[in-house]
DOTOR-921343 format. One record per residue: residue number from 1; residue in three letters; x, y, z of N, C-alpha, C, O in turn. Coordinates in steps of 0.2 Angstrom, whole numbers, padded with zeros to 4 digits, always signed. Example, Ala and Ser with C-alpha at 12.3 -4.5 7.8 and 13.67 -1.06 7.14 Angstrom:
% DOTOR-921343
    k    r     nX     nY     nZ    caX    caY    caZ     cX     cY     cZ     oX     oY     oZ
    1  ALA  +0066  -0028  +0039  +0062  -0022  +0039  +0066  -0016  +0039  +0071  -0017  +0042
    2  SER  +0064  -0011  +0035  +0068  -0005  +0036  +0064  +0000  +0039  +0067  +0006  +0040
This chain:
% DOTOR-921343
    k    r     nX     nY     nZ    caX    caY    caZ     cX     cY     cZ     oX     oY     oZ
    1  MET  +0195  -0195  -0195  +0194  -0188  -0195  +0187  -0186  -0196  +0185  -0180  -0193
    2  ALA  +0183  -0190  -0199  +0176  -0188  -0201  +0173  -0188  -0193  +0169  -0184  -0191
    3  GLY  +0174  -0192  -0189  +0172  -0193  -0182  +0174  -0187  -0178  +0169  -0184  -0175
    4  GLU  +0180  -0185  -0178  +0182  -0179  -0175  +0178  -0173  -0178  +0176  -0169  -0174
    5  SER  +0177  -0172  -0184  +0174  -0166  -0186  +0167  -0167  -0184  +0164  -0161  -0183
    6  THR  +0163  -0173  -0184  +0157  -0173  -0181  +0156  -0171  -0174  +0152  -0167  -0173
    7  ASP  +0161  -0174  -0170  +0162  -0172  -0163  +0163  -0164  -0162  +0160  -0161  -0158
    8  MET  +0167  -0162  -0166  +0168  -0155  -0166  +0162  -0150  -0167  +0161  -0145  -0164
    9  SER  +0159  -0153  -0173  +0152  -0149  -0175  +0147  -0150  -0170  +0143  -0145  -0168
   10  ASN  +0147  -0156  -0166  +0142  -0157  -0160  +0144  -0152  -0155  +0139  -0149  -0153
   11  VAL  +0150  -0151  -0153  +0152  -0146  -0148  +0151  -0139  -0149  +0148  -0136  -0145
   12  ILE  +0153  -0137  -0156  +0151  -0131  -0157  +0144  -0129  -0157  +0142  -0124  -0155
   13  GLY  +0139  -0134  -0160  +0132  -0133  -0159  +0130  -0133  -0153  +0125  -0129  -0151
   14  SER  +0133  -0137  -0148  +0130  -0137  -0141  +0133  -0130  -0138  +0129  -0127  -0133
   15  ILE  +0139  -0127  -0140  +0140  -0121  -0137  +0136  -0115  -0140  +0134  -0110  -0136
   16  SER  +0135  -0116  -0146  +0130  -0110  -0149  +0123  -0111  -0146  +0121  -0106  -0144
   17  ASN  +0121  -0116  -0144  +0114  -0117  -0141  +0115  -0114  -0134  +0110  -0111  -0132
   18  GLU  +0120  -0116  -0131  +0121  -0113  -0124  +0122  -0105  -0124  +0119  -0101  -0120
   19  ILE  +0125  -0102  -0129  +0126  -0095  -0130  +0118  -0092  -0131  +0117  -0087  -0128
   20  PHE  +0115  -0096  -0135  +0108  -0092  -0137  +0103  -0093  -0130  +0100  -0088  -0129
   21  GLN  +0104  -0098  -0126  +0101  -0099  -0119  +0103  -0094  -0115  +0099  -0091  -0111
   22  MET  +0109  -0092  -0115  +0112  -0087  -0111  +0109  -0081  -0113  +0107  -0077  -0109
   23  GLY  +0108  -0079  -0120  +0105  -0073  -0122  +0098  -0072  -0120  +0097  -0067  -0117
   24  ASP  +0094  -0078  -0120  +0088  -0078  -0117  +0088  -0076  -0110  +0084  -0072  -0107
   25  HIS  +0092  -0079  -0106  +0093  -0078  -0099  +0094  -0071  -0098  +0090  -0068  -0094
   26  ILE  +0099  -0068  -0101  +0101  -0061  -0101  +0095  -0056  -0102  +0093  -0051  -0099
   27  LYS  +0091  -0058  -0108  +0085  -0054  -0109  +0080  -0054  -0104  +0077  -0049  -0102
   28  ASP  +0079  -0060  -0101  +0074  -0061  -0095  +0077  -0057  -0089  +0073  -0054  -0085
   29  ILE  +0083  -0057  -0088  +0086  -0053  -0083  +0085  -0045  -0084  +0084  -0041  -0079
   30  ALA  +0086  -0043  -0090  +0085  -0036  -0092  +0077  -0034  -0091  +0076  -0029  -0088
   31  GLU  +0073  -0038  -0093  +0066  -0037  -0092  +0064  -0037  -0085  +0061  -0032  -0083
   32  ASN  +0066  -0042  -0081  +0065  -0041  -0073  +0068  -0035  -0071  +0064  -0031  -0068
   33  SER  +0074  -0034  -0072  +0076  -0027  -0070  +0073  -0021  -0072  +0072  -0016  -0068
   34  ALA  +0071  -0021  -0078  +0066  -0016  -0080  +0059  -0015  -0076  +0057  -0009  -0075
   35  ASN  +0057  -0021  -0075  +0051  -0021  -0071  +0052  -0018  -0064  +0049  -0014  -0061
   36  SER  +0057  -0021  -0061  +0059  -0019  -0054  +0060  -0012  -0054  +0059  -0009  -0049
   37  SER  +0063  -0009  -0059  +0065  -0002  -0059  +0058  +0002  -0059  +0057  +0006  -0054
   38  ASN  +0053  +0000  -0063  +0046  +0002  -0064  +0043  +0002  -0056  +0040  +0007  -0054
   39  ILE  +0044  -0004  -0054  +0040  -0004  -0047  +0043  +0000  -0042  +0039  +0002  -0037
   40  VAL  +0050  +0001  -0042  +0053  +0006  -0038  +0051  +0013  -0039  +0049  +0017  -0035
   41  GLN  +0051  +0014  -0045  +0048  +0022  -0047  +0041  +0023  -0045  +0040  +0029  -0042
   42  ASP  +0037  +0018  -0045  +0030  +0019  -0043  +0030  +0020  -0036  +0026  +0024  -0033
   43  ALA  +0034  +0015  -0032  +0034  +0016  -0025  +0037  +0023  -0022  +0035  +0025  -0017
   44  ASP  +0041  +0025  -0026  +0044  +0032  -0025  +0039  +0037  -0026  +0037  +0041  -0021
   45  GLN  +0036  +0037  -0031  +0030  +0042  -0032  +0025  +0042  -0027  +0022  +0047  -0025
   46  LYS  +0023  +0035  -0025  +0018  +0035  -0019  +0021  +0037  -0012  +0017  +0040  -0008
   47  ALA  +0027  +0036  -0012  +0030  +0039  -0005  +0030  +0046  -0005  +0028  +0050  +0000
   48  VAL  +0031  +0049  -0011  +0030  +0057  -0011  +0024  +0059  -0010  +0023  +0064  -0007
   49  LEU  +0019  +0056  -0013  +0012  +0057  -0012  +0010  +0057  -0005  +0006  +0062  -0002
   50  THR  +0012  +0052  -0001  +0011  +0050  +0005  +0014  +0056  +0010  +0010  +0058  +0014
   51  GLN  +0020  +0058  +0008  +0023  +0063  +0012  +0019  +0069  +0011  +0018  +0073  +0015
   52  GLU  +0017  +0071  +0005  +0013  +0077  +0004  +0007  +0077  +0008  +0005  +0082  +0012
   53  THR  +0004  +0071  +0008  -0003  +0070  +0011  -0002  +0071  +0019  -0006  +0073  +0023
   54  MET  +0004  +0068  +0022  +0005  +0069  +0029  +0007  +0076  +0030  +0004  +0079  +0035
   55  GLU  +0010  +0080  +0026  +0011  +0087  +0027  +0005  +0091  +0027  +0004  +0095  +0031
   56  LYS  +0000  +0089  +0023  -0007  +0092  +0022  -0010  +0091  +0029  -0013  +0095  +0032
   57  LEU  -0010  +0085  +0032  -0014  +0083  +0038  -0011  +0086  +0043  -0014  +0088  +0048
   58  LYS  -0004  +0088  +0044  +0000  +0091  +0049  -0003  +0098  +0049  -0005  +0101  +0054
   59  GLN  -0003  +0101  +0043  -0006  +0108  +0043  -0013  +0108  +0045  -0014  +0113  +0049
   60  SER  -0017  +0104  +0043  -0024  +0103  +0045  -0025  +0102  +0053  -0029  +0105  +0057
   61  ALA  -0021  +0098  +0055  -0020  +0097  +0064  -0018  +0104  +0067  -0021  +0106  +0072
   62  LEU  -0013  +0107  +0064  -0012  +0114  +0067  -0017  +0119  +0067  -0017  +0123  +0072
   63  SER  -0020  +0119  +0062  -0026  +0123  +0061  -0031  +0122  +0066  -0033  +0126  +0069
   64  ILE  -0033  +0115  +0066  -0037  +0113  +0071  -0036  +0115  +0078  -0040  +0117  +0082
   65  GLY  -0030  +0114  +0080  -0027  +0116  +0086  -0028  +0123  +0088  -0028  +0126  +0093
   66  LYS  -0027  +0127  +0082  -0028  +0135  +0084  -0035  +0136  +0084  -0037  +0141  +0088
   67  VAL  -0040  +0133  +0081  -0047  +0134  +0083  -0049  +0132  +0089  -0053  +0135  +0093
   68  ASN  -0046  +0126  +0091  -0047  +0124  +0098  -0045  +0129  +0104  -0049  +0130  +0109
   69  GLU  -0039  +0132  +0103  -0037  +0137  +0107  -0042  +0143  +0108  -0044  +0145  +0113
   70  VAL  -0045  +0145  +0102  -0050  +0151  +0101  -0055  +0149  +0105  -0057  +0153  +0109
   71  ILE  -0058  +0142  +0104  -0064  +0140  +0108  -0063  +0140  +0115  -0067  +0142  +0120
   72  THR  -0057  +0138  +0117  -0055  +0137  +0124  -0055  +0144  +0128  -0057  +0145  +0133
   73  ASP  -0052  +0149  +0124  -0052  +0156  +0126  -0059  +0159  +0126  -0061  +0162  +0131
   74  ILE  -0063  +0158  +0122  -0070  +0160  +0122  -0074  +0157  +0127  -0078  +0160  +0130
   75  SER  -0073  +0151  +0129  -0076  +0147  +0134  -0074  +0150  +0141  -0078  +0152  +0145
   76  ALA  -0067  +0151  +0142  -0065  +0155  +0148  -0068  +0162  +0149  -0070  +0163  +0155
   77  GLN  -0068  +0166  +0144  -0072  +0172  +0144  -0079  +0172  +0146  -0082  +0177  +0149
   78  THR  -0083  +0167  +0143  -0090  +0165  +0144  -0091  +0164  +0152  -0096  +0166  +0154
   79  LYS  -0086  +0160  +0155  -0087  +0158  +0162  -0086  +0165  +0166  -0090  +0166  +0171
   80  LEU  -0081  +0168  +0164  -0079  +0175  +0167  -0086  +0179  +0168  -0088  +0181  +0173
   81  LEU  -0088  +0180  +0161  -0094  +0184  +0161  -0100  +0181  +0165  -0104  +0185  +0168
   82  ALA  -0101  +0174  +0164  -0106  +0172  +0169  -0106  +0173  +0176  -0111  +0174  +0180
   83  LEU  -0099  +0172  +0179  -0097  +0174  +0186  -0099  +0181  +0187  -0102  +0182  +0192
   84  ASN  -0097  +0186  +0183  -0098  +0193  +0184  -0105  +0194  +0184  -0108  +0197  +0189
   85  ALA  -0109  +0191  +0180  -0116  +0193  +0180  -0120  +0190  +0187  -0124  +0193  +0189
   86  THR  -0117  +0184  +0189  -0119  +0181  +0195  -0118  +0186  +0201  -0122  +0187  +0205
   87  ILE  -0112  +0189  +0201  -0110  +0193  +0206  -0114  +0200  +0206  -0116  +0202  +0212
   88  GLU  -0115  +0202  +0201  -0119  +0208  +0200  -0126  +0207  +0202  -0130  +0211  +0205
   89  ALA  -0129  +0201  +0200  -0136  +0199  +0202  -0136  +0199  +0210  -0141  +0200  +0213
   90  LEU  -0131  +0196  +0213  -0131  +0195  +0220  -0130  +0202  +0224  -0133  +0203  +0229
   91  VAL  -0126  +0207  +0221  -0126  +0213  +0223  -0132  +0217  +0223  -0134  +0221  +0227
   92  ARG  -0136  +0216  +0218  -0142  +0220  +0217  -0147  +0217  +0221  -0151  +0221  +0224
   93  GLU  -0147  +0211  +0222  -0152  +0207  +0227  -0151  +0210  +0234  -0155  +0212  +0237
   94  ARG  -0145  +0211  +0236  -0143  +0213  +0243  -0145  +0221  +0243  -0149  +0223  +0248
   95  GLN  -0144  +0225  +0238  -0146  +0232  +0238  -0153  +0232  +0239  -0156  +0237  +0242
   96  VAL  -0157  +0228  +0235  -0164  +0228  +0235  -0166  +0227  +0243  -0171  +0230  +0246
   97  LYS  -0163  +0222  +0246  -0165  +0220  +0253  -0164  +0226  +0257  -0167  +0227  +0262
   98  VAL  -0158  +0229  +0256  -0156  +0234  +0261  -0161  +0240  +0260  -0163  +0243  +0266
   99  LEU  -0162  +0242  +0255  -0166  +0248  +0253  -0174  +0247  +0255  -0177  +0243  +0253
  100  PRO  -0176  +0252  +0260  -0183  +0252  +0262  -0188  +0253  +0256  -0186  +0257  +0252
  101  LEU  -0194  +0250  +0256  -0199  +0252  +0251  -0203  +0257  +0253  -0207  +0260  +0249
């Protein structure tokens, strides 16, 4: 009977030890889970910031496009003014050649 009692005590001690080890593993899992959650939250915040930055870049690109359009329009007008001035100069030159002095 004493041998059975010792065996039972050893089994219960072993089970108790296993339960404590399971508790430690569960604690580790909970800590890892919390760390993973923090990493995911950090990644989510960075994704939001990246999205906001991309939106700002998009708006800047649109503004640059508008400025480029204005510059292109001014360039076209300048070319027309230069062509007009050249034509007027040629007309005056011919008028001067035609008029007797």
